[in-house]
Every structure is written in C-alpha cells, then in structure tokens.
N, C-alpha and C positions, 0 to 999 in steps of 0.2 A: 273458232270452230264455224263460224257462218262460211268462212273463206273456205275451209277445207271442203264444205259440203257442195262447193260449187263445182262443175266439171269445167276443169280450164287446161288449155294445152300451151299457152304463152309462158315462157319462163319469166316475164314481167310480173307475175303474180308472186313471183318468189322475191324479186324486189321489191314489191309493196309491203309484203310482210316482215321484210327485213330490211325497213329504210334507213335511209342515209343518216338521220339523226343518230341512230343508235352507234354507229359508227364515231362520229363526232365525240359523243359522250364517252365511249372506251377509250378513245386517243385523249381526251381530255383526265382521264383519271390516270391511265399510264404516264402521261409526261408530268403529274404531280408527284407519283411516286419514284419516277427517275429523278425529279429535281430534288426531291426530300435525301434520296440516298446518294446522289451523284453516280448513279448507275447507268451505264449505257443502254441504249434503248434503240431496238431497228425496227420499224413497221413494215409488216409486208400487207400485201395487197391493198394500198389504198386504192380506193373505188367512188369517191366522191369528192364533189368540190365542197362539202360541208366538213368532211373528213381532213380535206387539204388545209382548209381555214384553218381547222382547231390546231391542225400540226403547225402552221407557220403562226399562230397567235403564242403559242407555247414555246416554241423554238426560239423565239426572239426573247426570252426570258429566263429560260433554263440554265441551269449550269452544268447538266449533263451532255454528252457527245449522243445526239439523237440523229436517227436516219431514216430514208423510209424508199419503201420500192412499190412498184406497181406492175401487175399483171397486164401483158399487152391488149386483152380484150375490154378493158377497162376504158381505154383510149380510143378504139375502134369498132366497138359493136353496141348495138341498139339491143336490149331486152326483148322490144317488140317485135323485132325480125327473128325471135328464135322461139322454138317449141322447148320442151321440158327437157330434150336433149343436152340444151345447154345450160342445165342447173350447176352452179357452182355457188361457193361462200368465199367471201361477200358475192353477192346477187350480181351480175351483170346489168347495169343500169340503163340509162337512156342517153342520147346523143348530147342530152342539156349538159351532161357531165364533162364533155369531152375538151371542149375549150380550156377549162379550168388546168384539168389534169396534165394536158398539154403544156400550160403556161408554167404550170409546176415543174413539169422537166426543164423547159428552158432556162427558168430560174437557178435549178439544182435544187431545188427542195426536194423534187424525186429523183434520187440518183441511180437508179438502176430500174429496168424495164426487162421482164423474164417471164417466164411460164410457169406453171404448177400442172404439170402434166401427170394426168391421174387416168389411166386408159381403164375403161370398162367394157362390157358387152350391152348391146341394146335392153336384152332381157332385166337387165338390172337398172332400167329407167324407165318403168312402166306409165309415169304419170307425174307431175310436177311435185306432189306431196312425197311420194314414195322414192323418186329417184335416186340413185346413189350419187352423192356429190364430188363434180370433178370432170373435166373432159379432158378427151385425148388431142394433146397440141406441142408434143416434143417435135413433130413435124411441120406443123403449119403456124406456130407461135411467130418465129421470125419473118416468114414470107408474108404473114398478113400484116405487120408493123411495117416492113419494109414497104411494101405495096402502098399501104395508107401514106406513108412520108413521101413517095416517089409522086402518087397523086395529090396530095394535099399541102405538101410542104409544110408540116407544123413545124418540123427541126430540119436541120442540114443532116447530110448522110455523115459527115466527122461526128457529130452529135449523138447521131444513132450508134456508130460505134462506140462511142463512150459509155454509152447508157447500157449497152448490152453488152460489154467485153471488157472495156477498160475499169470502170466503175467496180463491176461485181470482182473483177479479179484483186482490187485494192483493198476493197472492204474485207474480201476473206484471206488474204494474206498470200495472195498466189503469183505477187509480182516477184520478181522480173520474168518468171519462166512464161507467165500467161499475162495476157491483158492487151498485147500490143505487138509492134514488128520493131525490134531493135536487137542490137547485135547481143547474143546469149539467150534470146527469147526462142520457145519453142516456135517451129514454123506453122503454127495453125492458123488457116487461111479458108475463107470462103470465098468464092468466086462468083458474082452474078451477072446475068446479061438483062439490064432493065427494060429492054425491048419485046424478052419473051416470058409469056405468061402461061400457065398450065392450069387448066381445069382441075379442083381438087375433088378426088373420087376416094372414098372410103376403101375400096378393092384394091385401091395402090397405094394406100397408107401401110408404111412396114411395122407399125405397132399392134399392140394385139387387141384394138378394137373392132368391132364390126362397124361402126358408123364413124362418123364426123360431123359435128357441126356446121361445118363449113361446105358442106355437100354442093356442088356447083358452082362455087366461087372460082374466080381466077386470080391467082398471085404470082409473084414474082417468085420464085424457087432457086434455090442455089442449084448451079449447074454443077460444081465441082466442090467438094470439100478434102481439105488436107489438115491430118493431124500429125504433128511433129515431122513435118517433109513427106509422108506417106498419103497418097492419094487414099481417101477411104470411102467417099462417094462421089458417083457420076453419072448423071444423067438418069437419077431415079432409081439406082442401084447402088447396094451397098459394096465396095469391091476389095476393102482393105483387110489385111490377114486377121485372122481371129487371136486373140490373146496380146494383143497391141497395146493395151490399156494400161495406164499408170497411177497408182493412186500418190496424189498429192496432200500431205499431211498440211494442215494450216499451223503457224506457229501458235503458241501459245499468247492469249490474249494480253 
C-alpha cells in the first residue's frame, strides 16, 4: 500500500514489487510437480538470474522433460531506463540479470528467445500501477536482440538463429517445414544489413499501438522478409498479398 501511494514513473518500481525470488519460488514448486508426475514442462518468460539458477538446479535432478524460454527484453533492457509504458509480467529487471541470462542461452538452458506482442493504446497505461500489462514488440523484438548481439557479441549469429527460429520450430513440432534452410523447407527468409540502423518511431510501426517503449532507439531492422518464397515485407512496407498465410497444425504430443 505504501508503494502504491508514491507517485512513480519508472517501471523499475514494478520490478521491486514483483521481486526475482518469487520467480525462483514458482520454478522450484513447478519443477517438483513435474518431477513427481513425470509431466513435460515449458517455462516461459525467464527473467532473472535467481529464476535461472532454480531451473538449472532442478533440471539436473528431474526425470521430467523441462525447457525454458526468455523474452528478449529480459536480456537487453534495464527497468531503470523505462517508464510505465514498459510494464510487463514478469517485470523488466536490470542489467544485473543480463550476463546470467545470456550464459543460460549459451549453455542451452534457455532454448528459445521470443516476444510476447501485446499491443495497446497509451491511454491504457496511465501510470505504473494501473497500466495494462504488455508492450507492442512484434516489429521490434528481433531488431532489438539482433542489435544487442551485433554490438555486444553475447552469442554468435548462428546461435541467434538457433534460438529464435530453429529451436522454436522443433519445440512446437513445425519442422521440417519451418526452422531452417534445407530441401523441402518453406523459404522463410529475413535479410538484414548490419551496417544500416533505423530510428524507432511509433508512427512508423505497423501494429495497433500508438507508442513504443523503444522510441528513439536505433536498431538493425530487416530490409526484406520472405514467406514461402514470396517477398512480404521490404524497406518498412508490407508488400505481400493478402490471404497468403497458412495454418500449421502441430502434431499430437
């Protein structure tokens, strides 16, 4: 109650009221249930070193198949640099978590990096307490992590492709059509120029939000995207034909 009475703008306040040890506690409990029942378990939104360490300790002893995913903002962003528009669950934390999470990616503990695109209007985020949870991230998630890797070298580009394309396709049973370039696979391609950076502007985003938490940042964006061999995006414009999407049913587990 005392925290809510304070007028704050930094989303780090949301991090402080939803601390990392609660994530570790939830992981410990769920891993116990998975081990007792031999039930496969997939953790989404790994956001902290304490959560990752809890996952690693339990994974070493469980008989269940357990995997983990992290959204890219937990490896690239610091809550102290963002206002309430960046409110998500789990909260964006601080740079202190980044090294451990990147280590988890390199070791294969975190097998998938992705986004949780949740577009909403600025009016739905009046302050850190009443703000709708989630950020528009569909168009910026890959550019943000690609730029971080190009600048920081935390992982190789092949590893980035593995955790953003190949591993998700394997996990959800979408290979061999998705996840890589081999005979018989769909020609899904993203072409980038690592030397060209674009300033992020909300008015240029193609989603349904009127803001972006990355306003003014410079990222390496795709120059061209292909879906099944058709160019669907080029230099900031959607150029693909409407109705060309296909539903891919995953096999029974």
